[in-house]
N, C-alpha and C positions, 0 to 999 in steps of 0.2 A: 499363748496367743490366740484369741478366736479368729476365724477366717476371714471376718470383715474389716480387721485392724489393717488401715493402709499405712505403711510405714512413712510414706512421704508426707502424708497430710499429719501424721503425729509429729515427724520431725518440724514442720512448718510450725504447728501449735506451740512446740517447746520453744522454737527460736523467737516466735511473737512474745512469748512470756519474758524471755531475757531482754529483747532489745525494747520492746515497747512497754513492759511492765516493771522491769529492773530486777527481776528475779535472776537467781544466779545459777548457772547451768549445773554445778555440782550439786545443787538442791533439787532442780526439777527432773534431771535426766535419770538419776537412780531410781527415783519412784516410778517413772514410765517402765524403765528396763525391767523391774521385777517381773511384769507380766509377759514378757518376751522371751522367745528362745534365745540361746546364746548367739546365733547366726543373726538373728533379727536385732539384737540388742547391739552387736558389733556394728551393723549397717546404720542403725539411728544414731549411734554414737559417732561414727565416721562423718555422717552428714552434719549433724548438728556441730562438731568441732570444726569441721572444715567450713562451713558457712561463717562461723564465728571469725575464722582466720582470715577470710578472703571477702568480708561484708562490703568494704568500700568499692571493690572492684565490680562485685555483684551488683551493687546499688547503681554504679555509674552505666552498667550494661542495661539493667532495667530502664534508665533514663533515656538509653539511646532506642530502645525496642518498643517504648510507650509513650504516648503523648502526654498522658496524665497519669499521675500514681495512684494506686488503689488507696482508699482510705475507709475509715469508719468500719463497718461490719466487713467489708470485703479485704480488710487490712491482711488478714491471715494468708489470703490469696498472693499478695506481694511477696510473702516468705516462701510460699509453696512454688512460686516461679524462680525465686532463688534456689530453692532445693533442687528444681530441675536443672538450672544453669550450672550449678556446682557438681551435678553428676555428669553433665556432659563434657565439663571442663577437667574435672580432676579425679574421676573414678573409672574404674575397670567395667562398671554397669554397661551392657551393651545398650548403645544410644536407643534403639527400638524399644526396650524394656524400661530405660529411665523415662522415656517420654510417656509410654502408655501407663506405667504406675503413677506418674506425677499427675498426669491428666485425670486419671481415675480417681486421685486424691480429692478433687474437687467436688465429686459426688458424696465421698465420705464426710465432707465438711459440709453437706446439704448445699452445695452451690453449683447444683447442675447445670445451670444456665450459662455458667462461666467456662463450660469445658471448651468451648470453642476457642474462646480468647486465648486462654492458656496454651491451646495446641497450636494457635496461630503464632503467639510470641515465641515458643520454643522452638518452632519449625523455621521461622525466620532467623532465629539466632544460629541454628545449624547451617543455613544458607551461607550466612555472612560472618560466621564465626572468627575467621582469621583477620578480617578487616577491622572487625568490631574490637576485638581484644587488643589489637595493635593500637587503634586509636585511643582507647580508654588507659591503656598503660603508658601513654605519654604524660598524663596528669599526675599530680601527688598522690592519688589514690593507689598508684602502683606501690608505694610503700605499705598499705594495707594497715595503716595506724590512724587513729583520729588525728586532727590538725592541731589541737592543744598540747597532746602528748609529743606529736612529732617536733613541735617547736620548742618545747622544754629540753628535749633530747639533744637537738641541734645545738642550743645554747649552751648546755651544760658539757656537751662531748662533741665538740665541732669535728674531731677527727675520727670518732669511733661510732656516730649515730647510725651510719649506713649499714655497718656490721651488725650492730645491736639490733636494728630492725629485721635484718635478714635472718638472723639467729632466732629471733623471737617469733618468727613466722613460720619455722620449721616444726616437724614434729619432734618431740622430745625424746632423748634416749633414755633407755631404762637402767638406772643404776641401783646397784645393791650394796648391803653393807654385810659382810660376814661377822658373826658373833664370835669374837676372840675367846670366849669362855667355852666354846665347843670346838672350833677348829681354828687353825691360822688360814689365811687366805689361800694359800697354795693347796692346802689339803682339801678345802672346800672346792676349789677350781678343779681338781682332779675328780671329784664326785660329779660336778656339773658335766665334766668332758664325758665321764660314763654314760650321761643321761643324754649324750648326743648334742650339747650345747656348748657354746664358745662364748668366753668373755675376756674384756682387755682389764689388767689391773691397773689403777692410777698410780702414777709416779710419786705422790706426795701422801695421800691418804692411806694408810697401810691396811684399812679394812676394806677399801671401795673396789668395786670393778664393774665395768659397764657392759652389759650382755649386747652380743653382736646383733641378736634379733630380740625384741620384746617376746616375753611370754607369761603365760598365766602362772600366778604364785603357786598354783597347784602342781606345776611342772618342776619347780625347784626344790633339789633335794633338801629335805628336813625343815621346810618352811613351816609346817606345823608345829614342829617341835622346837621352834625358835633359833635355828641355826642361823638363819639369814633373814633380812628385813630389806626392804624395797625402801630406799632413800638417796636422794640426789647427793652427789659428791660434795657440793658446795654446802648443803645443809650438814653434812658429816664434819665438815671442818670446823663446826661450832663448838663441839664437844671436845674436839682435838685441841683446839687453841684455849679451852677453859682449863684443861689439864686437871681434871678432877683426881683426887687422892683418896685412897681408903681411909675411913675413920673421920672425914670431914662432913660437915652439914651444908648441903648444897641446894639452892633454890632454882628450880626451872620455872620460869615465870613466863606467862602465855605460852603454856606448855603443849596444848593440843596440837596434833592428834598424839603426841607422845614418842615420835622417832628420837628427838634428842634427849629426852628422859631416859630411854633405854639405852641409848648409846653411853650416857655418862655412867651407867649401872653396868655396862660391859667393860668399859675402862676401869672403873672402880666399884668392884661389887660390894665392898664392905661400906661405901659411902652411905650417908643417911639423906635421903633425897626427898624434898617435897615439891610437887608438881602442881602448879597452880593456874587456873584459866577461869575468865568471867564466864565462858559459854558451857553451861551444863551438859548440853547435848554432845559437844565435841570431847568433854571429859570423858564420856563413855568409851571414846575411841583410845584414850590415854589407858583406861583400865583394860580394855581388850589386848591393847599392845604389852602392857605388863603382864597379863596373864599366860598369853602366848609365849612369852619369854621366860615364865615363871620367875618373875621378878617381884620384888617389894619396894613400894615407894608410897609416901603419903599424898593422897590425891585431894586437893581442895578446891572449891569453887569461890573465887573472889576477884575483886577488881584491883589491878595493879596499883591504881592510885591510891588505895586505902589498905596498906598492908597490916595495920592495926587490927582490922575487922577479921583477918584470917590466920594471923600468926603473932598477934600481941606484940611483944617487945623482942621477940626472938631475933637472933642475929645469925648471919651465915658466913661461912668461910669462903664460899664461892657462890655468885649469882650468874645464871645465864638469862638474859633478857632477850628474847626473839620478840621484838616489839611489833605490835601491830603496824602495818604499813599498806603503801599503794599497790604492792606485789607485781610491780612492774619488771621485776627480774624473772618472774616465772609466767609470763604471758604465753610462752610456748606449751606450757601444761594447762593453763587456764585462759584460753583466749577471748573468753568474754569479759575478761578484766577491761580489755581495750573499750568495751561499749558500757561497761556498768561505772567505771570511774568518771569523775568530772574533775575538771582543772581546781574547783574551788575545794575539793576533798584534800588535796595535797596539804595546803595550810593547817586544816582541821588535825589531819593526822600527825603533822609535826608538832602541834600543840599537845596532843595526847601522848605523843612519845616523850616529850619533855617532861610531862606531870609524872608518867611512870617511872622514867628514868630517876627523877629527883627522890620519889617516893621509896623506890627499891634501893638506891644509895644508902638511904638512912638504915637499912637492913644489913648492910655490908660490914663485917667486923674490921676494925683497924687492922691493915696488913693484908686483907682479903682482895680477891680478885673478882671483877665483873667483866662478862663478855657481852657487848651490845651487839646485836645482829639484826638485820632486816633481809628482806628478799626483795629489796627495792634498787633502783639505779639513778634515783633522784638525789641530788645534794642536799636538799632542804631536809630530808629526812636521815641523811648520813653524815658526811664530813661536815656540813654546817652544824647539824645538830651536836655534835661531839665538840667542835670548836667552841660553840657557846656555852656547852657545860663544863668544859675545862677552865673557861675564862670565869665562871660564876663558882665554881666548886674548888675551894683553896685546898680540900684534901685529896683532890683527884689527881692521880699521876698517868699518863698515857705509856703503854708499852708498844713500841713499833713491830708491827708484824711484818714478816718477809714480804717484799714487794709493795709495802704500804707505807703511809706517812704517819706521822704523830697524831693526825686526825682520823686514822683508820685505813682499811684496805677495801677498795672497790674492785669486785671482779664483774665481768659481763657475761651474758649467755653465750655459750658457743657450742656449735653444732655438735662435736662429739665430746664436749666438756660438760661442765656444770651449769647450774642456772646462775643468773645474776643475784650478787649477794654482797652484803656490805658487813664487816667486821670491825669492832673497836675494842682493843683489850684495855682495861682500866684498873689501877690498883689504887686501894685506899691508903693513904700515907698513914704509918704508926703515929699516933700522936706524942 
């Protein structure tokens, strides 16, 4: 990083790109981080993720502190003020340093004349912090969710919506999956303990454990050798419920970044797996994951709605369809989802899922099994989608999963548990 880089102004520019220009944080942040030291990279990530998490509260505070919002070319300063507020409220950065660096950010952005305004607003907040936060937190913005999504959750889950939003606004736990081809979970836990770290095994998923403190993958025993993979416990349940067997032909559809592809091969190393995704860039991640774990799968680029173009008339014994979705179950991992999604997206996504589901079904052998999964918590993409499919598809039969219904199993994000996920297991009746 060159000396003139101001981390607060950089964060403000990234936040502006997400909120005002609709770019994804997982796209813009890594590019910026490449030029930073590990320490600076961690601070920029903390600020960007934190502001995305708490955006409605910060917006409401700025509304109390300023008569008129900053617009047009000054808009980036609106986000710079947010960066200052976030540090004062939620980080251990000493207040004087947070203030000085944030105000200096105006200079880096060539808005020198605005330094006085920034300084005044942030100091006023410091003086009135307790009263302002108490006032703002009386309103609906205390849930830190966009209104349209809050309304959908309240309607769909009248008893659970509050717990869902609370869990979604927390920092996510770090889950790992032990590669059973190398070690069983207890053996790897012992290696982890030797390295001075602790983890909690999951009661149901046999390969899953949660680190008590998140760590860099370079600190995990055997990560480079493929002994362990970072994967949320809810995502791990997909391959477990698919129940892949050696010798079967298995399709992993919408496979990127490849966590489920490699899990299938850990469970059934002699299975013939085809991993398909529409996004060529993300397929690179599938190939990297396969390479790190020294595994073989056929990787193809293709649209799930048109299987003819990437597998001809080939039929599969099992299909894992991790359908494109609103990702409302993984907001704690991607808080920008709250501001990138629109209410109108949900119907469009449900249509896309229906088309892929029907096309993929045509590639399942009679007697074969499909696991339909999403990381969504909205019924339109989940229970309703499966109910409609079963009504239309005479040769489809549902397998009720533990804790679920005939139309599938919905799990919600939990502080020390997995992400929000949905699963439906379907079997094609033998003709």
